[in-house]
MIMI-657468 format. One record per residue: y, x, z of N, C-alpha, C in turn; residue in three letters; chain. Coordinates in steps of 0.001 Angstrom, whole numbers. Each point is the difference from the previous one (the first is absolute). Layout:
MIMI-657468
<site><n_yy>Y</n_yy><n_xx>X</n_xx><n_zz>Z</n_zz><ca_yy>Y</ca_yy><ca_xx>X</ca_xx><ca_zz>Z</ca_zz><c_yy>Y</c_yy><c_xx>X</c_xx><c_zz>Z</c_zz><rest>ALA</rest><kette>A</kette></site>
...
END
This chain:
MIMI-657468
<site><n_yy>14173</n_yy><n_xx>92691</n_xx><n_zz>-152242</n_zz><ca_yy>493</ca_yy><ca_xx>625</ca_xx><ca_zz>1201</ca_zz><c_yy>1425</c_yy><c_xx>-464</c_xx><c_zz>285</c_zz><rest>UNK</rest><kette>A</kette></site>
<site><n_yy>763</n_yy><n_xx>-156</n_xx><n_zz>-1055</n_zz><ca_yy>1370</ca_yy><ca_xx>-479</ca_xx><ca_zz>201</ca_zz><c_yy>7</c_yy><c_xx>-1393</c_xx><c_zz>601</c_zz><rest>UNK</rest><kette>A</kette></site>
<site><n_yy>-943</n_yy><n_xx>-841</n_xx><n_zz>-441</n_zz><ca_yy>-68</ca_yy><ca_xx>-1365</ca_xx><ca_zz>523</ca_zz><c_yy>-287</c_yy><c_xx>9</c_xx><c_zz>1498</c_zz><rest>UNK</rest><kette>A</kette></site>
<site><n_yy>-861</n_yy><n_xx>902</n_xx><n_zz>432</n_zz><ca_yy>-307</ca_yy><ca_xx>114</ca_xx><ca_zz>1432</ca_zz><c_yy>1259</c_yy><c_xx>377</c_xx><c_zz>765</c_zz><rest>UNK</rest><kette>A</kette></site>
<site><n_yy>716</n_yy><n_xx>987</n_xx><n_zz>-513</n_zz><ca_yy>1233</ca_yy><ca_xx>456</ca_xx><ca_zz>652</ca_zz><c_yy>1050</c_yy><c_xx>-1116</c_xx><c_zz>18</c_zz><rest>UNK</rest><kette>A</kette></site>
<site><n_yy>108</n_yy><n_xx>-748</n_xx><n_zz>-1087</n_zz><ca_yy>985</ca_yy><ca_xx>-1086</ca_xx><ca_zz>-74</ca_zz><c_yy>-301</c_yy><c_xx>-1100</c_xx><c_zz>1008</c_zz><rest>UNK</rest><kette>A</kette></site>
<site><n_yy>-1284</n_yy><n_xx>-187</n_xx><n_zz>326</n_zz><ca_yy>-380</ca_yy><ca_xx>-1002</ca_xx><ca_zz>1002</ca_zz><c_yy>113</c_yy><c_xx>554</c_xx><c_zz>1421</c_zz><rest>UNK</rest><kette>A</kette></site>
<site><n_yy>478</n_yy><n_xx>1232</n_xx><n_zz>120</n_zz><ca_yy>175</ca_yy><ca_xx>595</ca_xx><ca_zz>1321</ca_zz><c_yy>-1229</c_yy><c_xx>735</c_xx><c_zz>497</c_zz><rest>UNK</rest><kette>A</kette></site>
<site><n_yy>-988</n_yy><n_xx>174</n_xx><n_zz>-881</n_zz><ca_yy>-1219</ca_yy><ca_xx>692</ca_xx><ca_zz>391</ca_zz><c_yy>119</c_yy><c_xx>1503</c_xx><c_zz>-163</c_zz><rest>UNK</rest><kette>A</kette></site>
<site><n_yy>-1067</n_yy><n_xx>652</n_xx><n_zz>324</n_zz><ca_yy>-72</ca_yy><ca_xx>1455</ca_xx><ca_zz>-103</ca_zz><c_yy>-1029</c_yy><c_xx>322</c_xx><c_zz>-1077</c_zz><rest>UNK</rest><kette>A</kette></site>
<site><n_yy>467</n_yy><n_xx>388</n_xx><n_zz>-1174</n_zz><ca_yy>-911</ca_yy><ca_xx>226</ca_xx><ca_zz>-1125</ca_zz><c_yy>-971</c_yy><c_xx>1144</c_xx><c_zz>265</c_zz><rest>UNK</rest><kette>A</kette></site>
<site><n_yy>400</n_yy><n_xx>952</n_xx><n_zz>816</n_zz><ca_yy>-909</ca_yy><ca_xx>1103</ca_xx><ca_zz>314</ca_zz><c_yy>-1227</c_yy><c_xx>-525</c_xx><c_zz>737</c_zz><rest>UNK</rest><kette>A</kette></site>
<site><n_yy>227</n_yy><n_xx>-775</n_xx><n_zz>1070</n_zz><ca_yy>-1116</ca_yy><ca_xx>-510</ca_xx><ca_zz>803</ca_zz><c_yy>-686</c_yy><c_xx>-1211</c_xx><c_zz>-619</c_zz><rest>UNK</rest><kette>A</kette></site>
<site><n_yy>704</n_yy><n_xx>-761</n_xx><n_zz>-798</n_zz><ca_yy>-589</ca_yy><ca_xx>-1212</ca_xx><ca_zz>-555</ca_zz><c_yy>-603</c_yy><c_xx>202</c_xx><c_zz>-1384</c_zz><rest>UNK</rest><kette>A</kette></site>
<site><n_yy>363</n_yy><n_xx>1070</n_xx><n_zz>-693</n_zz><ca_yy>-536</ca_yy><ca_xx>232</ca_xx><ca_zz>-1342</ca_zz><c_yy>-626</c_yy><c_xx>1390</c_xx><c_zz>-138</c_zz><rest>UNK</rest><kette>A</kette></site>
<site><n_yy>781</n_yy><n_xx>1036</n_xx><n_zz>267</n_zz><ca_yy>-474</ca_yy><ca_xx>1367</ca_xx><ca_zz>-253</ca_zz><c_yy>-1171</c_yy><c_xx>394</c_xx><c_zz>893</c_zz><rest>UNK</rest><kette>A</kette></site>
<site><n_yy>105</n_yy><n_xx>-256</n_xx><n_zz>1291</n_zz><ca_yy>-1075</ca_yy><ca_xx>382</ca_xx><ca_zz>918</ca_zz><c_yy>-1294</c_yy><c_xx>-762</c_xx><c_zz>-306</c_zz><rest>UNK</rest><kette>A</kette></site>
<site><n_yy>35</n_yy><n_xx>-1334</n_xx><n_zz>-156</n_zz><ca_yy>-1258</ca_yy><ca_xx>-690</ca_xx><ca_zz>-333</ca_zz><c_yy>-630</c_yy><c_xx>487</c_xx><c_zz>-1307</c_zz><rest>UNK</rest><kette>A</kette></site>
<site><n_yy>819</n_yy><n_xx>297</n_xx><n_zz>-1007</n_zz><ca_yy>-537</ca_yy><ca_xx>505</ca_xx><ca_zz>-1271</ca_zz><c_yy>-645</c_yy><c_xx>1371</c_xx><c_zz>199</c_zz><rest>UNK</rest><kette>A</kette></site>
<site><n_yy>635</n_yy><n_xx>848</n_xx><n_zz>789</n_zz><ca_yy>-548</ca_yy><ca_xx>1336</ca_xx><ca_zz>260</ca_zz><c_yy>-1289</c_yy><c_xx>-89</c_xx><c_zz>821</c_zz><rest>UNK</rest><kette>A</kette></site>
<site><n_yy>-47</n_yy><n_xx>-915</n_xx><n_zz>956</n_zz><ca_yy>-1210</ca_yy><ca_xx>-176</ca_xx><ca_zz>809</ca_zz><c_yy>-1158</c_yy><c_xx>-465</c_xx><c_zz>-876</c_zz><rest>UNK</rest><kette>A</kette></site>
<site><n_yy>274</n_yy><n_xx>-879</n_xx><n_zz>-936</n_zz><ca_yy>-1045</ca_yy><ca_xx>-460</ca_xx><ca_zz>-915</ca_zz><c_yy>-587</c_yy><c_xx>1173</c_xx><c_zz>-782</c_zz><rest>UNK</rest><kette>A</kette></site>
<site><n_yy>840</n_yy><n_xx>854</n_xx><n_zz>-529</n_zz><ca_yy>-480</ca_yy><ca_xx>1181</ca_xx><ca_zz>-741</ca_zz><c_yy>-768</c_yy><c_xx>955</c_xx><c_zz>918</c_zz><rest>UNK</rest><kette>A</kette></site>
<site><n_yy>491</n_yy><n_xx>158</n_xx><n_zz>1196</n_zz><ca_yy>-637</ca_yy><ca_xx>855</ca_xx><ca_zz>1003</ca_zz><c_yy>-1422</c_yy><c_xx>-494</c_xx><c_zz>280</c_zz><rest>UNK</rest><kette>A</kette></site>
<site><n_yy>-146</n_yy><n_xx>-1304</n_xx><n_zz>226</n_zz><ca_yy>-1321</ca_yy><ca_xx>-579</ca_xx><ca_zz>275</ca_zz><c_yy>-911</c_yy><c_xx>81</c_xx><c_zz>-1226</c_zz><rest>UNK</rest><kette>A</kette></site>
<site><n_yy>561</n_yy><n_xx>-123</n_xx><n_zz>-1182</n_zz><ca_yy>-803</ca_yy><ca_xx>119</ca_xx><ca_zz>-1217</ca_zz><c_yy>-616</c_yy><c_xx>1389</c_xx><c_zz>-103</c_zz><rest>UNK</rest><kette>A</kette></site>
<site><n_yy>710</n_yy><n_xx>1001</n_xx><n_zz>480</n_zz><ca_yy>-541</ca_yy><ca_xx>1358</ca_xx><ca_zz>18</ca_zz><c_yy>-1252</c_yy><c_xx>85</c_xx><c_zz>854</c_zz><rest>UNK</rest><kette>A</kette></site>
<site><n_yy>-7</n_yy><n_xx>-693</n_xx><n_zz>1122</n_zz><ca_yy>-1197</ca_yy><ca_xx>-44</ca_xx><ca_zz>840</ca_zz><c_yy>-1136</c_yy><c_xx>-688</c_xx><c_zz>-739</c_zz><rest>UNK</rest><kette>A</kette></site>
<site><n_yy>318</n_yy><n_xx>-1038</n_xx><n_zz>-735</n_zz><ca_yy>-1016</ca_yy><ca_xx>-713</ca_xx><ca_zz>-763</ca_zz><c_yy>-634</c_yy><c_xx>871</c_xx><c_zz>-1071</c_zz><rest>UNK</rest><kette>A</kette></site>
<site><n_yy>750</n_yy><n_xx>932</n_xx><n_zz>-523</n_zz><ca_yy>-545</ca_yy><ca_xx>912</ca_xx><ca_zz>-1006</ca_zz><c_yy>-889</c_yy><c_xx>1066</c_xx><c_zz>634</c_zz><rest>UNK</rest><kette>A</kette></site>
<site><n_yy>253</n_yy><n_xx>302</n_xx><n_zz>1258</n_zz><ca_yy>-810</ca_yy><ca_xx>989</ca_xx><ca_zz>707</ca_zz><c_yy>-1316</c_yy><c_xx>-617</c_xx><c_zz>469</c_zz><rest>UNK</rest><kette>A</kette></site>
<site><n_yy>79</n_yy><n_xx>-1172</n_xx><n_zz>575</n_zz><ca_yy>-1172</ca_yy><ca_xx>-659</ca_xx><ca_zz>571</ca_zz><c_yy>-287</c_yy><c_xx>-1261</c_xx><c_zz>-805</c_zz><rest>UNK</rest><kette>A</kette></site>
<site><n_yy>-1050</n_yy><n_xx>55</n_xx><n_zz>-820</n_zz><ca_yy>-337</ca_yy><ca_xx>-1151</ca_xx><ca_zz>-846</ca_zz><c_yy>-1264</c_yy><c_xx>-721</c_xx><c_zz>465</c_zz><rest>UNK</rest><kette>A</kette></site>
<site><n_yy>-909</n_yy><n_xx>725</n_xx><n_zz>660</n_zz><ca_yy>-1231</ca_yy><ca_xx>-625</ca_xx><ca_zz>490</ca_zz><c_yy>-183</c_yy><c_xx>353</c_xx><c_zz>1467</c_zz><rest>UNK</rest><kette>A</kette></site>
<site><n_yy>-923</n_yy><n_xx>-676</n_xx><n_zz>666</n_zz><ca_yy>-245</ca_yy><ca_xx>261</ca_xx><ca_zz>1419</ca_zz><c_yy>-517</c_yy><c_xx>1411</c_xx><c_zz>256</c_zz><rest>UNK</rest><kette>A</kette></site>
<site><n_yy>-599</n_yy><n_xx>610</n_xx><n_zz>-1010</n_zz><ca_yy>-536</ca_yy><ca_xx>1347</ca_xx><ca_zz>198</ca_zz><c_yy>1019</c_yy><c_xx>1100</c_xx><c_zz>-326</c_zz><rest>UNK</rest><kette>A</kette></site>
<site><n_yy>1140</n_yy><n_xx>-359</n_xx><n_zz>-574</n_zz><ca_yy>1033</ca_yy><ca_xx>994</ca_xx><ca_zz>-309</ca_zz><c_yy>650</c_yy><c_xx>495</c_xx><c_zz>1284</c_zz><rest>UNK</rest><kette>A</kette></site>
<site><n_yy>378</n_yy><n_xx>1265</n_xx><n_zz>-17</n_zz><ca_yy>685</ca_yy><ca_xx>603</ca_xx><ca_zz>1139</ca_zz><c_yy>1157</c_yy><c_xx>827</c_xx><c_zz>-522</c_zz><rest>UNK</rest><kette>A</kette></site>
<site><n_yy>1036</n_yy><n_xx>97</n_xx><n_zz>776</n_zz><ca_yy>1125</ca_yy><ca_xx>809</ca_xx><ca_zz>-427</ca_zz><c_yy>1025</c_yy><c_xx>152</c_xx><c_zz>1103</c_zz><rest>UNK</rest><kette>A</kette></site>
<site><n_yy>929</n_yy><n_xx>888</n_xx><n_zz>-238</n_zz><ca_yy>1062</ca_yy><ca_xx>291</ca_xx><ca_zz>953</ca_zz><c_yy>1326</c_yy><c_xx>-99</c_xx><c_zz>-737</c_zz><rest>UNK</rest><kette>A</kette></site>
<site><n_yy>949</n_yy><n_xx>-639</n_xx><n_zz>630</n_zz><ca_yy>1363</ca_yy><ca_xx>-47</ca_xx><ca_zz>-523</ca_zz><c_yy>880</c_yy><c_xx>721</c_xx><c_zz>1007</c_zz><rest>UNK</rest><kette>A</kette></site>
<site><n_yy>774</n_yy><n_xx>930</n_xx><n_zz>-488</n_zz><ca_yy>898</ca_yy><ca_xx>756</ca_xx><ca_zz>864</ca_zz><c_yy>1430</c_yy><c_xx>-351</c_xx><c_zz>-393</c_zz><rest>UNK</rest><kette>A</kette></site>
<site><n_yy>745</n_yy><n_xx>-501</n_xx><n_zz>945</n_zz><ca_yy>1399</ca_yy><ca_xx>-359</ca_xx><ca_zz>-232</ca_zz><c_yy>852</c_yy><c_xx>1109</c_xx><c_zz>606</c_zz><rest>UNK</rest><kette>A</kette></site>
<site><n_yy>671</n_yy><n_xx>733</n_xx><n_zz>-849</n_zz><ca_yy>802</ca_yy><ca_xx>1127</ca_xx><ca_zz>463</ca_zz><c_yy>1483</c_yy><c_xx>-346</c_xx><c_zz>123</c_zz><rest>UNK</rest><kette>A</kette></site>
<site><n_yy>351</n_yy><n_xx>-1198</n_xx><n_zz>-348</n_zz><ca_yy>1388</ca_yy><ca_xx>-442</ca_xx><ca_zz>56</ca_zz><c_yy>314</c_yy><c_xx>-464</c_xx><c_zz>1424</c_zz><rest>UNK</rest><kette>A</kette></site>
<site><n_yy>850</n_yy><n_xx>730</n_xx><n_zz>699</n_zz><ca_yy>265</ca_yy><ca_xx>-332</ca_xx><ca_zz>1400</ca_zz><c_yy>805</c_yy><c_xx>-1287</c_xx><c_zz>175</c_zz><rest>UNK</rest><kette>A</kette></site>
<site><n_yy>481</n_yy><n_xx>-586</n_xx><n_zz>-1084</n_zz><ca_yy>686</ca_yy><ca_xx>-1292</ca_xx><ca_zz>113</ca_zz><c_yy>-960</c_yy><c_xx>-1082</c_xx><c_zz>495</c_zz><rest>UNK</rest><kette>A</kette></site>
<site><n_yy>-1296</n_yy><n_xx>214</n_xx><n_zz>-195</n_zz><ca_yy>-991</ca_yy><ca_xx>-966</ca_xx><ca_zz>486</ca_zz><c_yy>53</c_yy><c_xx>-121</c_xx><c_zz>1522</c_zz><rest>UNK</rest><kette>A</kette></site>
<site><n_yy>487</n_yy><n_xx>1023</n_xx><n_zz>663</n_zz><ca_yy>111</ca_yy><ca_xx>-22</ca_xx><ca_zz>1463</ca_zz><c_yy>1443</c_yy><c_xx>-103</c_xx><c_zz>484</c_zz><rest>UNK</rest><kette>A</kette></site>
<site><n_yy>938</n_yy><n_xx>462</n_xx><n_zz>-804</n_zz><ca_yy>1390</ca_yy><ca_xx>67</ca_xx><ca_zz>454</ca_zz><c_yy>804</c_yy><c_xx>-1274</c_xx><c_zz>-224</c_zz><rest>UNK</rest><kette>A</kette></site>
<site><n_yy>-358</n_yy><n_xx>-782</n_xx><n_zz>-1003</n_zz><ca_yy>813</ca_yy><ca_xx>-1161</ca_xx><ca_zz>-341</ca_zz><c_yy>-765</c_yy><c_xx>-1298</c_xx><c_zz>214</c_zz><rest>UNK</rest><kette>A</kette></site>
<site><n_yy>740</n_yy><n_xx>-1061</n_xx><n_zz>281</n_zz><ca_yy>-618</ca_yy><ca_xx>-1295</ca_xx><ca_zz>270</ca_zz><c_yy>-896</c_yy><c_xx>-454</c_xx><c_zz>-1151</c_zz><rest>UNK</rest><kette>A</kette></site>
<site><n_yy>452</n_yy><n_xx>209</n_xx><n_zz>-1223</n_zz><ca_yy>-814</ca_yy><ca_xx>-455</ca_xx><ca_zz>-1128</ca_zz><c_yy>-1300</c_yy><c_xx>787</c_xx><c_zz>-111</c_zz><rest>UNK</rest><kette>A</kette></site>
<site><n_yy>-54</n_yy><n_xx>1192</n_xx><n_zz>560</n_zz><ca_yy>-1236</ca_yy><ca_xx>780</ca_xx><ca_zz>-18</ca_zz><c_yy>-1120</c_yy><c_xx>-701</c_xx><c_zz>734</c_zz><rest>UNK</rest><kette>A</kette></site>
<site><n_yy>343</n_yy><n_xx>-650</n_xx><n_zz>1106</n_zz><ca_yy>-1033</ca_yy><ca_xx>-725</ca_xx><ca_zz>751</ca_zz><c_yy>-554</c_yy><c_xx>-1161</c_xx><c_zz>-819</c_zz><rest>UNK</rest><kette>A</kette></site>
<site><n_yy>805</n_yy><n_xx>-574</n_xx><n_zz>-879</n_zz><ca_yy>-496</ca_yy><ca_xx>-1080</ca_xx><ca_zz>-864</ca_zz><c_yy>-1077</c_yy><c_xx>528</c_xx><c_zz>-946</c_zz><rest>UNK</rest><kette>A</kette></site>
<site><n_yy>191</n_yy><n_xx>1212</n_xx><n_zz>-499</n_zz><ca_yy>-1011</ca_yy><ca_xx>621</ca_xx><ca_zz>-857</ca_zz><c_yy>-1286</c_yy><c_xx>230</c_xx><c_zz>790</c_zz><rest>UNK</rest><kette>A</kette></site>
<site><n_yy>136</n_yy><n_xx>597</n_xx><n_zz>1177</n_zz><ca_yy>-1177</ca_yy><ca_xx>333</ca_xx><ca_zz>802</ca_zz><c_yy>-741</c_yy><c_xx>-1254</c_xx><c_zz>454</c_zz><rest>UNK</rest><kette>A</kette></site>
<site><n_yy>730</n_yy><n_xx>-1045</n_xx><n_zz>351</n_zz><ca_yy>-634</ca_yy><ca_xx>-1246</ca_xx><ca_zz>431</ca_zz><c_yy>-710</c_yy><c_xx>-717</c_xx><c_zz>-1143</c_zz><rest>UNK</rest><kette>A</kette></site>
<site><n_yy>337</n_yy><n_xx>332</n_xx><n_zz>-1230</n_zz><ca_yy>-631</ca_yy><ca_xx>-644</ca_xx><ca_zz>-1154</ca_zz><c_yy>-1356</c_yy><c_xx>617</c_xx><c_zz>-342</c_zz><rest>UNK</rest><kette>A</kette></site>
<site><n_yy>-334</n_yy><n_xx>1098</n_xx><n_zz>648</n_zz><ca_yy>-1233</ca_yy><ca_xx>714</ca_xx><ca_zz>-325</ca_zz><c_yy>-1232</c_yy><c_xx>-738</c_xx><c_zz>515</c_zz><rest>UNK</rest><kette>A</kette></site>
<site><n_yy>-1118</n_yy><n_xx>142</n_xx><n_zz>-717</n_zz><ca_yy>-1234</ca_yy><ca_xx>-662</ca_xx><ca_zz>435</ca_zz><c_yy>-661</c_yy><c_xx>690</c_xx><c_zz>1192</c_zz><rest>UNK</rest><kette>A</kette></site>
<site><n_yy>486</n_yy><n_xx>1159</n_xx><n_zz>373</n_zz><ca_yy>-531</ca_yy><ca_xx>737</ca_xx><ca_zz>1152</ca_zz><c_yy>1167</c_yy><c_xx>429</c_xx><c_zz>885</c_zz><rest>UNK</rest><kette>A</kette></site>
<site><n_yy>-312</n_yy><n_xx>356</n_xx><n_zz>1218</n_zz><ca_yy>1037</ca_yy><ca_xx>472</ca_xx><ca_zz>919</ca_zz><c_yy>296</c_yy><c_xx>1463</c_xx><c_zz>-312</c_zz><rest>UNK</rest><kette>A</kette></site>
<site><n_yy>1247</n_yy><n_xx>318</n_xx><n_zz>-330</n_zz><ca_yy>313</ca_yy><ca_xx>1392</ca_xx><ca_zz>-330</ca_zz><c_yy>-60</c_yy><c_xx>904</c_xx><c_zz>1230</c_zz><rest>UNK</rest><kette>A</kette></site>
<site><n_yy>-316</n_yy><n_xx>1246</n_xx><n_zz>-254</n_zz><ca_yy>-9</ca_yy><ca_xx>1008</ca_xx><ca_zz>1058</ca_zz><c_yy>1140</c_yy><c_xx>970</c_xx><c_zz>-278</c_zz><rest>UNK</rest><kette>A</kette></site>
<site><n_yy>680</n_yy><n_xx>392</n_xx><n_zz>1043</n_zz><ca_yy>1100</ca_yy><ca_xx>954</ca_xx><ca_zz>-120</ca_zz><c_yy>-433</c_yy><c_xx>1289</c_xx><c_zz>687</c_zz><rest>UNK</rest><kette>A</kette></site>
<site><n_yy>180</n_yy><n_xx>1108</n_xx><n_zz>-694</n_zz><ca_yy>-410</ca_yy><ca_xx>1299</ca_xx><ca_zz>531</ca_zz><c_yy>1220</c_yy><c_xx>859</c_xx><c_zz>267</c_zz><rest>UNK</rest><kette>A</kette></site>
<site><n_yy>-106</n_yy><n_xx>836</n_xx><n_zz>1014</n_zz><ca_yy>1116</ca_yy><ca_xx>858</ca_xx><ca_zz>387</ca_zz><c_yy>70</c_yy><c_xx>1291</c_xx><c_zz>-800</c_zz><rest>UNK</rest><kette>A</kette></site>
<site><n_yy>-1149</n_yy><n_xx>458</n_xx><n_zz>-492</n_zz><ca_yy>-19</ca_yy><ca_xx>1253</ca_xx><ca_zz>-753</ca_zz><c_yy>-897</c_yy><c_xx>-155</c_xx><c_zz>-1225</c_zz><rest>UNK</rest><kette>A</kette></site>
<site><n_yy>235</n_yy><n_xx>805</n_xx><n_zz>-1023</n_zz><ca_yy>-890</ca_yy><ca_xx>-30</ca_xx><ca_zz>-1162</ca_zz><c_yy>-1449</c_yy><c_xx>327</c_xx><c_zz>380</c_zz><rest>UNK</rest><kette>A</kette></site>
<site><n_yy>-195</n_yy><n_xx>935</n_xx><n_zz>913</n_zz><ca_yy>-1352</ca_yy><ca_xx>377</ca_xx><ca_zz>420</ca_zz><c_yy>-714</c_yy><c_xx>-1187</c_xx><c_zz>635</c_zz><rest>UNK</rest><kette>A</kette></site>
<site><n_yy>698</n_yy><n_xx>-729</n_xx><n_zz>849</n_zz><ca_yy>-575</ca_yy><ca_xx>-1189</ca_xx><ca_zz>644</ca_zz><c_yy>-424</c_yy><c_xx>-1020</c_xx><c_zz>-1062</c_zz><rest>UNK</rest><kette>A</kette></site>
<site><n_yy>838</n_yy><n_xx>-187</n_xx><n_zz>-1004</n_zz><ca_yy>-308</ca_yy><ca_xx>-934</ca_xx><ca_zz>-1079</ca_zz><c_yy>-1228</c_yy><c_xx>462</c_xx><c_zz>-783</c_zz><rest>UNK</rest><kette>A</kette></site>
<site><n_yy>-25</n_yy><n_xx>1269</n_xx><n_zz>-380</n_zz><ca_yy>-1127</ca_yy><ca_xx>523</ca_xx><ca_zz>-775</ca_zz><c_yy>-1305</c_yy><c_xx>-76</c_xx><c_zz>783</c_zz><rest>UNK</rest><kette>A</kette></site>
<site><n_yy>48</n_yy><n_xx>281</n_xx><n_zz>1286</n_zz><ca_yy>-1202</ca_yy><ca_xx>-114</ca_xx><ca_zz>834</ca_zz><c_yy>-515</c_yy><c_xx>-1435</c_xx><c_zz>33</c_zz><rest>UNK</rest><kette>A</kette></site>
<site><n_yy>907</n_yy><n_xx>-959</n_xx><n_zz>134</n_zz><ca_yy>-405</ca_yy><ca_xx>-1407</ca_xx><ca_zz>43</ca_zz><c_yy>-591</c_yy><c_xx>-439</c_xx><c_zz>-1336</c_zz><rest>UNK</rest><kette>A</kette></site>
<site><n_yy>585</n_yy><n_xx>445</n_xx><n_zz>-1097</n_zz><ca_yy>-517</ca_yy><ca_xx>-356</ca_xx><ca_zz>-1327</ca_zz><c_yy>-1386</c_yy><c_xx>598</c_xx><c_zz>-202</c_zz><rest>UNK</rest><kette>A</kette></site>
<site><n_yy>-148</n_yy><n_xx>1257</n_xx><n_zz>355</n_zz><ca_yy>-1302</ca_yy><ca_xx>658</ca_xx><ca_zz>-148</ca_zz><c_yy>-1060</c_yy><c_xx>-699</c_xx><c_zz>839</c_zz><rest>UNK</rest><kette>A</kette></site>
<site><n_yy>334</n_yy><n_xx>-322</n_xx><n_zz>1224</n_zz><ca_yy>-942</ca_yy><ca_xx>-694</ca_xx><ca_zz>885</ca_zz><c_yy>-373</c_yy><c_xx>-1363</c_xx><c_zz>-590</c_zz><rest>UNK</rest><kette>A</kette></site>
<site><n_yy>980</n_yy><n_xx>-709</n_xx><n_zz>-550</n_zz><ca_yy>-246</ca_yy><ca_xx>-1323</ca_xx><ca_zz>-573</ca_zz><c_yy>-905</c_yy><c_xx>89</c_xx><c_zz>-1230</c_zz><rest>UNK</rest><kette>A</kette></site>
<site><n_yy>263</n_yy><n_xx>976</n_xx><n_zz>-880</n_zz><ca_yy>-795</ca_yy><ca_xx>124</ca_xx><ca_zz>-1221</ca_zz><c_yy>-1438</c_yy><c_xx>418</c_xx><c_zz>275</c_zz><rest>UNK</rest><kette>A</kette></site>
<site><n_yy>-210</n_yy><n_xx>800</n_xx><n_zz>1025</n_zz><ca_yy>-1335</ca_yy><ca_xx>531</ca_xx><ca_zz>260</ca_zz><c_yy>-703</c_yy><c_xx>-680</c_xx><c_zz>1163</c_zz><rest>UNK</rest><kette>A</kette></site>
<site><n_yy>438</n_yy><n_xx>-1190</n_xx><n_zz>343</n_zz><ca_yy>-656</ca_yy><ca_xx>-737</ca_xx><ca_zz>1097</ca_zz><c_yy>-1340</c_yy><c_xx>-528</c_xx><c_zz>-433</c_zz><rest>UNK</rest><kette>A</kette></site>
END
């Protein structure tokens, strides 16, 4: 990280964020291993929407994320998805 900074780079965006995104995506891989697997991932960290690096996490996902305005709206969507 120091080497990145010494070259004038941003170690947060060039090292920390990519490493965190890799771990984040690995979590999805542990949830969905076969075509018949199903699951839901809920991201409760509002930094995913508030900060620029949050969009990098969301864009790395294998599916398009959905954002809900209320917990009830989220639970209804999950229930509908599971019982379709």
